[in-house]
C-alpha positions, 0 to 999 in steps of 0.5 A: 965691460963689466957693468953693474946695474943698480937700484932699489927695485926688487928683482925676479924671482922676488919682484917683476914688471916691466923694469926687471924685464928691461933690465934682464934682456939689456943684461942677457944682451951685454953678456951675449956680446962679451960684456960683464953684467951684474945686478944688485938689488935689495933682498926681500926675504919672502917666499922660499928664495927669500927664506933661502937668501936670508938664511945665507945671510945669517950663516955668511960673513957678508952683506951681499947674499949671490945667485945666478939664477938669471945667468949673470950674478945678482947680488941682494942686500937688505938695504943696497946703498949700505953695500955698494962698497962690498958690491964694487970689491966683488964686481969692480964694475967699470960702470954703475947703470943705477935706476928707480928707487933710491936712484941718488943715494945709490949713485952717490955711494957708486960715485964715492967708490970711483965708479963713473954713473949712468942713471936709467930714467925709468919713470916719473915718480921724482919722489922716490928718487931720493935726492937731486940727480942732476948733482951727481958728479959726471953722471950721464942719462938714459930716458926710457921716452921722450916724454920721461926725457922732458919731464926731467929736463923740466924738474932737473934740467937734465938732458937725457938719451932716449932710448925706449925699453928694449924688447927680445921679439921672439919672446913675444911674437906668436900667432895671435888668434886669441879669443880675449880682449887682456888687461896686464896688471890688475892694479888700481895704477894700471887702471883696475877700476876701469877695465872692470867696469869695461868688462861689465858693458860688454858681457859678450866678450870674453876678457883675461886678467894677467897678474904681473906686479905680484899680488899679495894674498889679501890683493887677490882676495879682494880682487876674487869675488869682483871677478867672480861677478862677471862671468866673461872675465877670467883671472891667471897667475903671472906667467913666465911665457907672455906668449901664452897670454899673447897667443890667446889675445885679440886686443890688449887693453891698457887703461892705465891711470898714472903717467906711465914712462912707457908701456912695455906691455903695449910694445910687447903686444905689438911684437904679434901684431896685436892692436893696443886700446891705452891711455894717453898718460905719459909715454903711453901713447908714444908706446901705441901709436898707430898701432892702437887707439888712445883715449883719455885716461878719464873718458866714459868706461862706455867710450872704451867699451864701444871701442873695444867693440869696434876693434873686436868685432869688425875685422878690416878695422882689426886687421889695420890695426893689427898691421899698424902694429907690427909696424910700429914693433919693427920700427928702427927705434925698438932694433933691440941692435940699435938700442944696446949699441946706443946704450953701450955708446952712453956708458963708454961715454960715461967711463971715458968722461971719468978717464979725462978727469 
């Protein structure tokens, strides 16, 4: 099957995060089964990669630029919704999986080109959709959590198949013996302020703050003095190999402030038996399950710090949560083979529904 993934989010190396990681894993899984995935994403034009892509657009005759850095074709354009017809002509997809920013206008363009639609609901930022997804002709829907599915059911009357983010366990499984409480993605939405408070209240515990969403030079400059004031906090740029981070992590901290649709960092950590202390926001409790502790996102920092100290210092408590984390990561719902089979079943339904029409 020729499968298009499309959306208004950037794609590596220009943008990184849970959506990109999940899409890449799905694309690689499809490729391994003999399918032909391709991605349509916006071009940001920043950095060395972006500069070369911009030059290729200027010198070429197409509004699209293609690369195969990921092992499958990724097409980029300034505004994806305006080049869907060209993309379809080049790729000839049998089904389009549309997600996140600009879902509705991009999906409408695929529908106009005669391509069946599957909408992957990966967040509850309804204002980013660009319209009503329930009005898309013949679309099937996938949600990344029960929380996300319920949110779209209540808002749009949509019924979605729940398939959590697929994770390559081998890429996140290590012998975690590290000295750190790790906080991934130090941005306000993910609980930066609370994480800083917790670290300040636990000067005896080393913390590692790791970039996930690419921080701008201004963001890094603003963060640097705040981290410098906390001698127990180290900072690292985004790592292409999360095993390096997980191997040094004893506890994962996820104090998110926004309505997380899932919480991929929790699932990644649990592959290595790392307990997660996270907030009761959106689908994050689903991701954490019994393999950690869930606290109110607005609980005082002192409450969070107490839990961090307890799991950090109590060997029995840590061991119990570590075993529960491994079991939670290995549950059937997170089996990649089952997830990919369920994903392909929805795609087949979408393509079959169009053929029957």
